[in-house]
Structures are given as structure tokens and as C-alpha cells.
Chimera marker file (.cmm) of the C-alpha trace (Angstrom):
<marker_set name="trace">
<marker id="1" x="68.497" y="117.890" z="138.407" r="1" g="1" b="0" radius="0.5"/>
<marker id="2" x="67.566" y="114.445" z="137.082" r="1" g="1" b="0" radius="0.5"/>
<marker id="3" x="70.647" y="112.925" z="138.702" r="1" g="1" b="0" radius="0.5"/>
<marker id="4" x="69.411" y="114.133" z="142.099" r="1" g="1" b="0" radius="0.5"/>
<marker id="5" x="65.937" y="112.673" z="141.461" r="1" g="1" b="0" radius="0.5"/>
<marker id="6" x="67.420" y="109.321" z="140.469" r="1" g="1" b="0" radius="0.5"/>
<marker id="7" x="69.654" y="109.303" z="143.558" r="1" g="1" b="0" radius="0.5"/>
<marker id="8" x="66.701" y="110.122" z="145.833" r="1" g="1" b="0" radius="0.5"/>
<marker id="9" x="64.515" y="107.429" z="144.226" r="1" g="1" b="0" radius="0.5"/>
<marker id="10" x="67.324" y="104.906" z="144.564" r="1" g="1" b="0" radius="0.5"/>
<marker id="11" x="67.806" y="105.802" z="148.236" r="1" g="1" b="0" radius="0.5"/>
<marker id="12" x="64.072" y="105.498" z="148.948" r="1" g="1" b="0" radius="0.5"/>
<marker id="13" x="63.966" y="102.121" z="147.173" r="1" g="1" b="0" radius="0.5"/>
<marker id="14" x="66.885" y="100.841" z="149.259" r="1" g="1" b="0" radius="0.5"/>
<marker id="15" x="65.215" y="101.974" z="152.487" r="1" g="1" b="0" radius="0.5"/>
<marker id="16" x="61.982" y="100.208" z="151.563" r="1" g="1" b="0" radius="0.5"/>
<marker id="17" x="63.769" y="96.960" z="150.668" r="1" g="1" b="0" radius="0.5"/>
<marker id="18" x="65.914" y="97.000" z="153.816" r="1" g="1" b="0" radius="0.5"/>
<marker id="19" x="62.843" y="97.737" z="155.939" r="1" g="1" b="0" radius="0.5"/>
<marker id="20" x="61.029" y="94.697" z="154.507" r="1" g="1" b="0" radius="0.5"/>
<marker id="21" x="64.051" y="92.470" z="155.081" r="1" g="1" b="0" radius="0.5"/>
<marker id="22" x="64.405" y="93.711" z="158.655" r="1" g="1" b="0" radius="0.5"/>
<marker id="23" x="60.716" y="93.029" z="159.299" r="1" g="1" b="0" radius="0.5"/>
<marker id="24" x="60.999" y="89.430" z="158.106" r="1" g="1" b="0" radius="0.5"/>
<marker id="25" x="64.075" y="88.600" z="160.205" r="1" g="1" b="0" radius="0.5"/>
<marker id="26" x="62.469" y="90.005" z="163.373" r="1" g="1" b="0" radius="0.5"/>
<marker id="27" x="59.456" y="87.711" z="163.114" r="1" g="1" b="0" radius="0.5"/>
<marker id="28" x="59.584" y="84.609" z="165.276" r="1" g="1" b="0" radius="0.5"/>
<marker id="29" x="58.833" y="81.168" z="163.885" r="1" g="1" b="0" radius="0.5"/>
<marker id="30" x="55.622" y="79.346" z="164.686" r="1" g="1" b="0" radius="0.5"/>
<marker id="31" x="56.666" y="75.949" z="163.292" r="1" g="1" b="0" radius="0.5"/>
<marker id="32" x="59.216" y="73.659" z="164.940" r="1" g="1" b="0" radius="0.5"/>
<marker id="33" x="61.269" y="71.678" z="162.439" r="1" g="1" b="0" radius="0.5"/>
<marker id="34" x="64.070" y="69.959" z="164.385" r="1" g="1" b="0" radius="0.5"/>
<marker id="35" x="63.114" y="66.724" z="166.123" r="1" g="1" b="0" radius="0.5"/>
<marker id="36" x="64.880" y="66.225" z="169.463" r="1" g="1" b="0" radius="0.5"/>
<marker id="37" x="67.708" y="63.717" z="169.658" r="1" g="1" b="0" radius="0.5"/>
<marker id="38" x="66.575" y="62.830" z="173.205" r="1" g="1" b="0" radius="0.5"/>
<marker id="39" x="63.922" y="60.335" z="174.256" r="1" g="1" b="0" radius="0.5"/>
<marker id="40" x="62.323" y="59.969" z="177.685" r="1" g="1" b="0" radius="0.5"/>
<marker id="41" x="65.004" y="61.709" z="179.709" r="1" g="1" b="0" radius="0.5"/>
<marker id="42" x="64.751" y="61.500" z="183.502" r="1" g="1" b="0" radius="0.5"/>
<marker id="43" x="64.829" y="64.529" z="185.797" r="1" g="1" b="0" radius="0.5"/>
<marker id="44" x="67.032" y="62.698" z="188.324" r="1" g="1" b="0" radius="0.5"/>
<marker id="45" x="70.307" y="60.750" z="188.212" r="1" g="1" b="0" radius="0.5"/>
<marker id="46" x="71.482" y="58.487" z="191.015" r="1" g="1" b="0" radius="0.5"/>
<marker id="47" x="74.415" y="56.074" z="191.377" r="1" g="1" b="0" radius="0.5"/>
<marker id="48" x="76.732" y="55.129" z="194.261" r="1" g="1" b="0" radius="0.5"/>
<marker id="49" x="78.339" y="58.568" z="194.882" r="1" g="1" b="0" radius="0.5"/>
<marker id="50" x="76.388" y="60.872" z="192.601" r="1" g="1" b="0" radius="0.5"/>
<marker id="51" x="72.785" y="61.980" z="192.951" r="1" g="1" b="0" radius="0.5"/>
<marker id="52" x="71.378" y="65.119" z="191.365" r="1" g="1" b="0" radius="0.5"/>
<marker id="53" x="68.161" y="66.417" z="189.869" r="1" g="1" b="0" radius="0.5"/>
<marker id="54" x="66.773" y="69.266" z="187.800" r="1" g="1" b="0" radius="0.5"/>
<marker id="55" x="63.265" y="70.705" z="188.096" r="1" g="1" b="0" radius="0.5"/>
<marker id="56" x="61.522" y="73.911" z="187.144" r="1" g="1" b="0" radius="0.5"/>
<marker id="57" x="60.266" y="76.236" z="189.858" r="1" g="1" b="0" radius="0.5"/>
<marker id="58" x="56.654" y="75.486" z="188.865" r="1" g="1" b="0" radius="0.5"/>
<marker id="59" x="54.794" y="72.809" z="186.909" r="1" g="1" b="0" radius="0.5"/>
<marker id="60" x="52.815" y="75.360" z="184.905" r="1" g="1" b="0" radius="0.5"/>
<marker id="61" x="53.535" y="78.826" z="183.474" r="1" g="1" b="0" radius="0.5"/>
<marker id="62" x="51.014" y="81.309" z="182.084" r="1" g="1" b="0" radius="0.5"/>
<marker id="63" x="51.593" y="83.156" z="178.797" r="1" g="1" b="0" radius="0.5"/>
<marker id="64" x="53.418" y="85.430" z="178.286" r="1" g="1" b="0" radius="0.5"/>
<marker id="65" x="56.491" y="83.742" z="179.815" r="1" g="1" b="0" radius="0.5"/>
<marker id="66" x="59.716" y="85.767" z="180.155" r="1" g="1" b="0" radius="0.5"/>
<marker id="67" x="61.919" y="83.103" z="181.726" r="1" g="1" b="0" radius="0.5"/>
<marker id="68" x="62.008" y="79.628" z="183.230" r="1" g="1" b="0" radius="0.5"/>
<marker id="69" x="63.757" y="79.018" z="186.545" r="1" g="1" b="0" radius="0.5"/>
<marker id="70" x="65.638" y="75.738" z="186.782" r="1" g="1" b="0" radius="0.5"/>
<marker id="71" x="66.416" y="74.277" z="190.193" r="1" g="1" b="0" radius="0.5"/>
<marker id="72" x="69.475" y="72.029" z="190.159" r="1" g="1" b="0" radius="0.5"/>
<marker id="73" x="70.039" y="69.988" z="193.324" r="1" g="1" b="0" radius="0.5"/>
<marker id="74" x="73.069" y="67.868" z="194.149" r="1" g="1" b="0" radius="0.5"/>
<marker id="75" x="72.135" y="65.444" z="196.919" r="1" g="1" b="0" radius="0.5"/>
<marker id="76" x="75.147" y="63.192" z="196.328" r="1" g="1" b="0" radius="0.5"/>
<marker id="77" x="78.662" y="63.230" z="197.742" r="1" g="1" b="0" radius="0.5"/>
<marker id="78" x="80.571" y="64.323" z="194.613" r="1" g="1" b="0" radius="0.5"/>
<marker id="79" x="80.692" y="67.491" z="192.513" r="1" g="1" b="0" radius="0.5"/>
<marker id="80" x="78.496" y="67.738" z="189.417" r="1" g="1" b="0" radius="0.5"/>
<marker id="81" x="79.693" y="69.856" z="186.494" r="1" g="1" b="0" radius="0.5"/>
<marker id="82" x="77.627" y="71.668" z="183.871" r="1" g="1" b="0" radius="0.5"/>
<marker id="83" x="77.647" y="74.702" z="181.613" r="1" g="1" b="0" radius="0.5"/>
<marker id="84" x="75.239" y="77.416" z="180.525" r="1" g="1" b="0" radius="0.5"/>
<marker id="85" x="73.997" y="75.399" z="177.530" r="1" g="1" b="0" radius="0.5"/>
<marker id="86" x="70.407" y="74.121" z="177.677" r="1" g="1" b="0" radius="0.5"/>
<marker id="87" x="67.720" y="73.300" z="175.148" r="1" g="1" b="0" radius="0.5"/>
<marker id="88" x="64.012" y="74.077" z="175.267" r="1" g="1" b="0" radius="0.5"/>
<marker id="89" x="61.809" y="71.492" z="173.574" r="1" g="1" b="0" radius="0.5"/>
<marker id="90" x="58.076" y="71.318" z="172.858" r="1" g="1" b="0" radius="0.5"/>
<marker id="91" x="55.971" y="68.171" z="172.661" r="1" g="1" b="0" radius="0.5"/>
<marker id="92" x="54.049" y="68.039" z="169.378" r="1" g="1" b="0" radius="0.5"/>
<marker id="93" x="52.117" y="64.952" z="168.292" r="1" g="1" b="0" radius="0.5"/>
<marker id="94" x="53.932" y="62.828" z="170.904" r="1" g="1" b="0" radius="0.5"/>
<marker id="95" x="57.379" y="63.882" z="169.621" r="1" g="1" b="0" radius="0.5"/>
<marker id="96" x="59.772" y="66.381" z="171.216" r="1" g="1" b="0" radius="0.5"/>
<marker id="97" x="60.944" y="69.211" z="168.931" r="1" g="1" b="0" radius="0.5"/>
<marker id="98" x="63.777" y="71.656" z="169.666" r="1" g="1" b="0" radius="0.5"/>
<marker id="99" x="62.789" y="75.297" z="170.053" r="1" g="1" b="0" radius="0.5"/>
<marker id="100" x="65.372" y="77.327" z="168.094" r="1" g="1" b="0" radius="0.5"/>
<marker id="101" x="67.336" y="80.280" z="169.388" r="1" g="1" b="0" radius="0.5"/>
<marker id="102" x="67.845" y="83.383" z="167.255" r="1" g="1" b="0" radius="0.5"/>
<marker id="103" x="70.922" y="83.259" z="165.037" r="1" g="1" b="0" radius="0.5"/>
<marker id="104" x="72.577" y="86.088" z="166.991" r="1" g="1" b="0" radius="0.5"/>
<marker id="105" x="72.413" y="84.172" z="170.297" r="1" g="1" b="0" radius="0.5"/>
<marker id="106" x="75.236" y="82.079" z="171.760" r="1" g="1" b="0" radius="0.5"/>
<marker id="107" x="75.740" y="80.579" z="175.209" r="1" g="1" b="0" radius="0.5"/>
<marker id="108" x="78.729" y="81.609" z="177.304" r="1" g="1" b="0" radius="0.5"/>
<marker id="109" x="81.192" y="78.712" z="177.225" r="1" g="1" b="0" radius="0.5"/>
<marker id="110" x="81.981" y="78.361" z="180.921" r="1" g="1" b="0" radius="0.5"/>
<marker id="111" x="82.196" y="75.391" z="183.227" r="1" g="1" b="0" radius="0.5"/>
<marker id="112" x="80.235" y="75.476" z="186.475" r="1" g="1" b="0" radius="0.5"/>
<marker id="113" x="80.251" y="73.056" z="189.380" r="1" g="1" b="0" radius="0.5"/>
<marker id="114" x="77.730" y="72.176" z="192.040" r="1" g="1" b="0" radius="0.5"/>
<marker id="115" x="79.293" y="70.785" z="195.203" r="1" g="1" b="0" radius="0.5"/>
<marker id="116" x="77.742" y="67.986" z="197.245" r="1" g="1" b="0" radius="0.5"/>
<marker id="117" x="74.516" y="68.931" z="199.061" r="1" g="1" b="0" radius="0.5"/>
<marker id="118" x="74.206" y="72.258" z="197.183" r="1" g="1" b="0" radius="0.5"/>
<marker id="119" x="71.246" y="73.677" z="195.258" r="1" g="1" b="0" radius="0.5"/>
<marker id="120" x="71.272" y="76.285" z="192.522" r="1" g="1" b="0" radius="0.5"/>
<marker id="121" x="68.582" y="78.307" z="190.753" r="1" g="1" b="0" radius="0.5"/>
<marker id="122" x="69.418" y="79.095" z="187.139" r="1" g="1" b="0" radius="0.5"/>
<marker id="123" x="67.248" y="81.496" z="185.111" r="1" g="1" b="0" radius="0.5"/>
<marker id="124" x="66.599" y="80.639" z="181.484" r="1" g="1" b="0" radius="0.5"/>
<marker id="125" x="65.576" y="83.838" z="179.655" r="1" g="1" b="0" radius="0.5"/>
<marker id="126" x="63.293" y="83.198" z="176.693" r="1" g="1" b="0" radius="0.5"/>
<marker id="127" x="63.793" y="86.484" z="174.842" r="1" g="1" b="0" radius="0.5"/>
<marker id="128" x="66.446" y="84.930" z="172.581" r="1" g="1" b="0" radius="0.5"/>
<marker id="129" x="64.178" y="82.191" z="171.240" r="1" g="1" b="0" radius="0.5"/>
<marker id="130" x="63.315" y="82.274" z="167.555" r="1" g="1" b="0" radius="0.5"/>
<marker id="131" x="59.861" y="80.834" z="168.215" r="1" g="1" b="0" radius="0.5"/>
<marker id="132" x="56.580" y="82.308" z="169.388" r="1" g="1" b="0" radius="0.5"/>
<marker id="133" x="55.735" y="80.346" z="172.547" r="1" g="1" b="0" radius="0.5"/>
<marker id="134" x="52.229" y="78.883" z="172.590" r="1" g="1" b="0" radius="0.5"/>
<marker id="135" x="50.320" y="76.749" z="175.070" r="1" g="1" b="0" radius="0.5"/>
<marker id="136" x="51.599" y="73.190" z="175.364" r="1" g="1" b="0" radius="0.5"/>
<marker id="137" x="53.981" y="70.797" z="177.096" r="1" g="1" b="0" radius="0.5"/>
<marker id="138" x="57.663" y="71.764" z="177.161" r="1" g="1" b="0" radius="0.5"/>
<marker id="139" x="60.889" y="70.456" z="178.643" r="1" g="1" b="0" radius="0.5"/>
<marker id="140" x="64.337" y="71.890" z="179.274" r="1" g="1" b="0" radius="0.5"/>
<marker id="141" x="67.219" y="69.523" z="178.508" r="1" g="1" b="0" radius="0.5"/>
<marker id="142" x="70.587" y="70.093" z="180.169" r="1" g="1" b="0" radius="0.5"/>
<marker id="143" x="73.830" y="68.096" z="180.113" r="1" g="1" b="0" radius="0.5"/>
<marker id="144" x="75.795" y="67.405" z="183.294" r="1" g="1" b="0" radius="0.5"/>
<marker id="145" x="79.276" y="65.954" z="183.818" r="1" g="1" b="0" radius="0.5"/>
<marker id="146" x="80.322" y="63.528" z="186.545" r="1" g="1" b="0" radius="0.5"/>
<marker id="147" x="83.469" y="61.546" z="187.415" r="1" g="1" b="0" radius="0.5"/>
<marker id="148" x="85.664" y="64.597" z="186.791" r="1" g="1" b="0" radius="0.5"/>
<marker id="149" x="84.049" y="65.230" z="183.410" r="1" g="1" b="0" radius="0.5"/>
<marker id="150" x="84.523" y="61.701" z="182.098" r="1" g="1" b="0" radius="0.5"/>
<marker id="151" x="80.810" y="60.862" z="182.012" r="1" g="1" b="0" radius="0.5"/>
<marker id="152" x="77.994" y="62.898" z="180.446" r="1" g="1" b="0" radius="0.5"/>
<marker id="153" x="74.408" y="62.718" z="181.761" r="1" g="1" b="0" radius="0.5"/>
<marker id="154" x="71.408" y="64.507" z="180.207" r="1" g="1" b="0" radius="0.5"/>
<marker id="155" x="68.402" y="65.407" z="182.354" r="1" g="1" b="0" radius="0.5"/>
<marker id="156" x="65.104" y="67.029" z="181.413" r="1" g="1" b="0" radius="0.5"/>
<marker id="157" x="62.442" y="68.811" z="183.414" r="1" g="1" b="0" radius="0.5"/>
<marker id="158" x="58.930" y="68.966" z="182.009" r="1" g="1" b="0" radius="0.5"/>
<marker id="159" x="56.330" y="71.719" z="182.485" r="1" g="1" b="0" radius="0.5"/>
<marker id="160" x="53.273" y="73.188" z="180.823" r="1" g="1" b="0" radius="0.5"/>
<marker id="161" x="52.656" y="76.621" z="179.370" r="1" g="1" b="0" radius="0.5"/>
<marker id="162" x="49.013" y="77.692" z="179.466" r="1" g="1" b="0" radius="0.5"/>
<marker id="163" x="47.067" y="80.558" z="177.906" r="1" g="1" b="0" radius="0.5"/>
<link id1="1" id2="2" r="1" g="1" b="0" radius="0.2"/>
<link id1="2" id2="3" r="1" g="1" b="0" radius="0.2"/>
<link id1="3" id2="4" r="1" g="1" b="0" radius="0.2"/>
<link id1="4" id2="5" r="1" g="1" b="0" radius="0.2"/>
<link id1="5" id2="6" r="1" g="1" b="0" radius="0.2"/>
<link id1="6" id2="7" r="1" g="1" b="0" radius="0.2"/>
<link id1="7" id2="8" r="1" g="1" b="0" radius="0.2"/>
<link id1="8" id2="9" r="1" g="1" b="0" radius="0.2"/>
<link id1="9" id2="10" r="1" g="1" b="0" radius="0.2"/>
<link id1="10" id2="11" r="1" g="1" b="0" radius="0.2"/>
<link id1="11" id2="12" r="1" g="1" b="0" radius="0.2"/>
<link id1="12" id2="13" r="1" g="1" b="0" radius="0.2"/>
<link id1="13" id2="14" r="1" g="1" b="0" radius="0.2"/>
<link id1="14" id2="15" r="1" g="1" b="0" radius="0.2"/>
<link id1="15" id2="16" r="1" g="1" b="0" radius="0.2"/>
<link id1="16" id2="17" r="1" g="1" b="0" radius="0.2"/>
<link id1="17" id2="18" r="1" g="1" b="0" radius="0.2"/>
<link id1="18" id2="19" r="1" g="1" b="0" radius="0.2"/>
<link id1="19" id2="20" r="1" g="1" b="0" radius="0.2"/>
<link id1="20" id2="21" r="1" g="1" b="0" radius="0.2"/>
<link id1="21" id2="22" r="1" g="1" b="0" radius="0.2"/>
<link id1="22" id2="23" r="1" g="1" b="0" radius="0.2"/>
<link id1="23" id2="24" r="1" g="1" b="0" radius="0.2"/>
<link id1="24" id2="25" r="1" g="1" b="0" radius="0.2"/>
<link id1="25" id2="26" r="1" g="1" b="0" radius="0.2"/>
<link id1="26" id2="27" r="1" g="1" b="0" radius="0.2"/>
<link id1="27" id2="28" r="1" g="1" b="0" radius="0.2"/>
<link id1="28" id2="29" r="1" g="1" b="0" radius="0.2"/>
<link id1="29" id2="30" r="1" g="1" b="0" radius="0.2"/>
<link id1="30" id2="31" r="1" g="1" b="0" radius="0.2"/>
<link id1="31" id2="32" r="1" g="1" b="0" radius="0.2"/>
<link id1="32" id2="33" r="1" g="1" b="0" radius="0.2"/>
<link id1="33" id2="34" r="1" g="1" b="0" radius="0.2"/>
<link id1="34" id2="35" r="1" g="1" b="0" radius="0.2"/>
<link id1="35" id2="36" r="1" g="1" b="0" radius="0.2"/>
<link id1="36" id2="37" r="1" g="1" b="0" radius="0.2"/>
<link id1="37" id2="38" r="1" g="1" b="0" radius="0.2"/>
<link id1="38" id2="39" r="1" g="1" b="0" radius="0.2"/>
<link id1="39" id2="40" r="1" g="1" b="0" radius="0.2"/>
<link id1="40" id2="41" r="1" g="1" b="0" radius="0.2"/>
<link id1="41" id2="42" r="1" g="1" b="0" radius="0.2"/>
<link id1="42" id2="43" r="1" g="1" b="0" radius="0.2"/>
<link id1="43" id2="44" r="1" g="1" b="0" radius="0.2"/>
<link id1="44" id2="45" r="1" g="1" b="0" radius="0.2"/>
<link id1="45" id2="46" r="1" g="1" b="0" radius="0.2"/>
<link id1="46" id2="47" r="1" g="1" b="0" radius="0.2"/>
<link id1="47" id2="48" r="1" g="1" b="0" radius="0.2"/>
<link id1="48" id2="49" r="1" g="1" b="0" radius="0.2"/>
<link id1="49" id2="50" r="1" g="1" b="0" radius="0.2"/>
<link id1="50" id2="51" r="1" g="1" b="0" radius="0.2"/>
<link id1="51" id2="52" r="1" g="1" b="0" radius="0.2"/>
<link id1="52" id2="53" r="1" g="1" b="0" radius="0.2"/>
<link id1="53" id2="54" r="1" g="1" b="0" radius="0.2"/>
<link id1="54" id2="55" r="1" g="1" b="0" radius="0.2"/>
<link id1="55" id2="56" r="1" g="1" b="0" radius="0.2"/>
<link id1="56" id2="57" r="1" g="1" b="0" radius="0.2"/>
<link id1="57" id2="58" r="1" g="1" b="0" radius="0.2"/>
<link id1="58" id2="59" r="1" g="1" b="0" radius="0.2"/>
<link id1="59" id2="60" r="1" g="1" b="0" radius="0.2"/>
<link id1="60" id2="61" r="1" g="1" b="0" radius="0.2"/>
<link id1="61" id2="62" r="1" g="1" b="0" radius="0.2"/>
<link id1="62" id2="63" r="1" g="1" b="0" radius="0.2"/>
<link id1="63" id2="64" r="1" g="1" b="0" radius="0.2"/>
<link id1="64" id2="65" r="1" g="1" b="0" radius="0.2"/>
<link id1="65" id2="66" r="1" g="1" b="0" radius="0.2"/>
<link id1="66" id2="67" r="1" g="1" b="0" radius="0.2"/>
<link id1="67" id2="68" r="1" g="1" b="0" radius="0.2"/>
<link id1="68" id2="69" r="1" g="1" b="0" radius="0.2"/>
<link id1="69" id2="70" r="1" g="1" b="0" radius="0.2"/>
<link id1="70" id2="71" r="1" g="1" b="0" radius="0.2"/>
<link id1="71" id2="72" r="1" g="1" b="0" radius="0.2"/>
<link id1="72" id2="73" r="1" g="1" b="0" radius="0.2"/>
<link id1="73" id2="74" r="1" g="1" b="0" radius="0.2"/>
<link id1="74" id2="75" r="1" g="1" b="0" radius="0.2"/>
<link id1="75" id2="76" r="1" g="1" b="0" radius="0.2"/>
<link id1="76" id2="77" r="1" g="1" b="0" radius="0.2"/>
<link id1="77" id2="78" r="1" g="1" b="0" radius="0.2"/>
<link id1="78" id2="79" r="1" g="1" b="0" radius="0.2"/>
<link id1="79" id2="80" r="1" g="1" b="0" radius="0.2"/>
<link id1="80" id2="81" r="1" g="1" b="0" radius="0.2"/>
<link id1="81" id2="82" r="1" g="1" b="0" radius="0.2"/>
<link id1="82" id2="83" r="1" g="1" b="0" radius="0.2"/>
<link id1="83" id2="84" r="1" g="1" b="0" radius="0.2"/>
<link id1="84" id2="85" r="1" g="1" b="0" radius="0.2"/>
<link id1="85" id2="86" r="1" g="1" b="0" radius="0.2"/>
<link id1="86" id2="87" r="1" g="1" b="0" radius="0.2"/>
<link id1="87" id2="88" r="1" g="1" b="0" radius="0.2"/>
<link id1="88" id2="89" r="1" g="1" b="0" radius="0.2"/>
<link id1="89" id2="90" r="1" g="1" b="0" radius="0.2"/>
<link id1="90" id2="91" r="1" g="1" b="0" radius="0.2"/>
<link id1="91" id2="92" r="1" g="1" b="0" radius="0.2"/>
<link id1="92" id2="93" r="1" g="1" b="0" radius="0.2"/>
<link id1="93" id2="94" r="1" g="1" b="0" radius="0.2"/>
<link id1="94" id2="95" r="1" g="1" b="0" radius="0.2"/>
<link id1="95" id2="96" r="1" g="1" b="0" radius="0.2"/>
<link id1="96" id2="97" r="1" g="1" b="0" radius="0.2"/>
<link id1="97" id2="98" r="1" g="1" b="0" radius="0.2"/>
<link id1="98" id2="99" r="1" g="1" b="0" radius="0.2"/>
<link id1="99" id2="100" r="1" g="1" b="0" radius="0.2"/>
<link id1="100" id2="101" r="1" g="1" b="0" radius="0.2"/>
<link id1="101" id2="102" r="1" g="1" b="0" radius="0.2"/>
<link id1="102" id2="103" r="1" g="1" b="0" radius="0.2"/>
<link id1="103" id2="104" r="1" g="1" b="0" radius="0.2"/>
<link id1="104" id2="105" r="1" g="1" b="0" radius="0.2"/>
<link id1="105" id2="106" r="1" g="1" b="0" radius="0.2"/>
<link id1="106" id2="107" r="1" g="1" b="0" radius="0.2"/>
<link id1="107" id2="108" r="1" g="1" b="0" radius="0.2"/>
<link id1="108" id2="109" r="1" g="1" b="0" radius="0.2"/>
<link id1="109" id2="110" r="1" g="1" b="0" radius="0.2"/>
<link id1="110" id2="111" r="1" g="1" b="0" radius="0.2"/>
<link id1="111" id2="112" r="1" g="1" b="0" radius="0.2"/>
<link id1="112" id2="113" r="1" g="1" b="0" radius="0.2"/>
<link id1="113" id2="114" r="1" g="1" b="0" radius="0.2"/>
<link id1="114" id2="115" r="1" g="1" b="0" radius="0.2"/>
<link id1="115" id2="116" r="1" g="1" b="0" radius="0.2"/>
<link id1="116" id2="117" r="1" g="1" b="0" radius="0.2"/>
<link id1="117" id2="118" r="1" g="1" b="0" radius="0.2"/>
<link id1="118" id2="119" r="1" g="1" b="0" radius="0.2"/>
<link id1="119" id2="120" r="1" g="1" b="0" radius="0.2"/>
<link id1="120" id2="121" r="1" g="1" b="0" radius="0.2"/>
<link id1="121" id2="122" r="1" g="1" b="0" radius="0.2"/>
<link id1="122" id2="123" r="1" g="1" b="0" radius="0.2"/>
<link id1="123" id2="124" r="1" g="1" b="0" radius="0.2"/>
<link id1="124" id2="125" r="1" g="1" b="0" radius="0.2"/>
<link id1="125" id2="126" r="1" g="1" b="0" radius="0.2"/>
<link id1="126" id2="127" r="1" g="1" b="0" radius="0.2"/>
<link id1="127" id2="128" r="1" g="1" b="0" radius="0.2"/>
<link id1="128" id2="129" r="1" g="1" b="0" radius="0.2"/>
<link id1="129" id2="130" r="1" g="1" b="0" radius="0.2"/>
<link id1="130" id2="131" r="1" g="1" b="0" radius="0.2"/>
<link id1="131" id2="132" r="1" g="1" b="0" radius="0.2"/>
<link id1="132" id2="133" r="1" g="1" b="0" radius="0.2"/>
<link id1="133" id2="134" r="1" g="1" b="0" radius="0.2"/>
<link id1="134" id2="135" r="1" g="1" b="0" radius="0.2"/>
<link id1="135" id2="136" r="1" g="1" b="0" radius="0.2"/>
<link id1="136" id2="137" r="1" g="1" b="0" radius="0.2"/>
<link id1="137" id2="138" r="1" g="1" b="0" radius="0.2"/>
<link id1="138" id2="139" r="1" g="1" b="0" radius="0.2"/>
<link id1="139" id2="140" r="1" g="1" b="0" radius="0.2"/>
<link id1="140" id2="141" r="1" g="1" b="0" radius="0.2"/>
<link id1="141" id2="142" r="1" g="1" b="0" radius="0.2"/>
<link id1="142" id2="143" r="1" g="1" b="0" radius="0.2"/>
<link id1="143" id2="144" r="1" g="1" b="0" radius="0.2"/>
<link id1="144" id2="145" r="1" g="1" b="0" radius="0.2"/>
<link id1="145" id2="146" r="1" g="1" b="0" radius="0.2"/>
<link id1="146" id2="147" r="1" g="1" b="0" radius="0.2"/>
<link id1="147" id2="148" r="1" g="1" b="0" radius="0.2"/>
<link id1="148" id2="149" r="1" g="1" b="0" radius="0.2"/>
<link id1="149" id2="150" r="1" g="1" b="0" radius="0.2"/>
<link id1="150" id2="151" r="1" g="1" b="0" radius="0.2"/>
<link id1="151" id2="152" r="1" g="1" b="0" radius="0.2"/>
<link id1="152" id2="153" r="1" g="1" b="0" radius="0.2"/>
<link id1="153" id2="154" r="1" g="1" b="0" radius="0.2"/>
<link id1="154" id2="155" r="1" g="1" b="0" radius="0.2"/>
<link id1="155" id2="156" r="1" g="1" b="0" radius="0.2"/>
<link id1="156" id2="157" r="1" g="1" b="0" radius="0.2"/>
<link id1="157" id2="158" r="1" g="1" b="0" radius="0.2"/>
<link id1="158" id2="159" r="1" g="1" b="0" radius="0.2"/>
<link id1="159" id2="160" r="1" g="1" b="0" radius="0.2"/>
<link id1="160" id2="161" r="1" g="1" b="0" radius="0.2"/>
<link id1="161" id2="162" r="1" g="1" b="0" radius="0.2"/>
<link id1="162" id2="163" r="1" g="1" b="0" radius="0.2"/>
</marker_set>
């Protein structure tokens, strides 16, 4: 009889400990630690054959925000390449900080192309962020490839999130 009691107590203890651990890992961060490696990125690139831009569908979002819509426009005469990867950053004390994704999240590693004179809307879901969004100034940073992938260009589009 005592062996059963010990087994039951052990099982209950394990459930309590695993429940506490699960609770902690499901909480989102409220402090941003990683400083961005980017400074003052433009939202437009333009040279002799290549001209493209990235904006958000609005200058201001209201909390709670489920996703951000990026509008990528190629007004040049050559194809612009890019992937799914993008980074959300928040401006804190005049410095951009990366907003982390949850550890379980990964971008699909595919290559996309935007032909000359085309536009594309790309949704950026925010459910996979490991950060509780608050009011402030944010930007999305995205890398593009030109000259058949030989040159890399980073653009950013800035917007506000309000209460």
C-alpha cells in the first residue's frame, strides 16, 4: 500500500513541476536584449536598372496586432529576389532592438522573385514572436537580392503601434 502512495505522490509532484515549467516557457518576453545590426535603412532602393521599395499597408496599427502586411513594389526593369525571412525591430531609447521569435519557429527557406513592374503583399504573422508587443515605433527589415543574387540590399519599413 505504501508503494502505491509513494508512486502517486511522485506522479503528482512531476505533474506540478512540469506544469510550472510549461507556464514559464509560454510567457512572452517584455524586454528586448539584442541590438539591431542595421542602422538607418531606407525603404527604397534605386540604381540604373533596379528600383524597388517596401512599405507597410498602414503607418499605424492599434493593439492587439495579429499581423503586419508588407507591400513590396518593383518599379525597375529587372527581377528582385527575396525570401520569407524578415526581422521585426522596436525603437527603444533611439536604438533599434530585434524582436525575438519563439524557439520553435523557423522561416521556410524558399527563394521568391518579383518581376519588373510587379507588386506583392506579404503578410507577417506576429503569433510566433517571443515578445509581448507594446505601443511604440517598429520596423520590419527584409533582405533583397539583385544582379542575379550577386548583390544583397536590406530595406526597412517603419510604423507605429498604438494602444
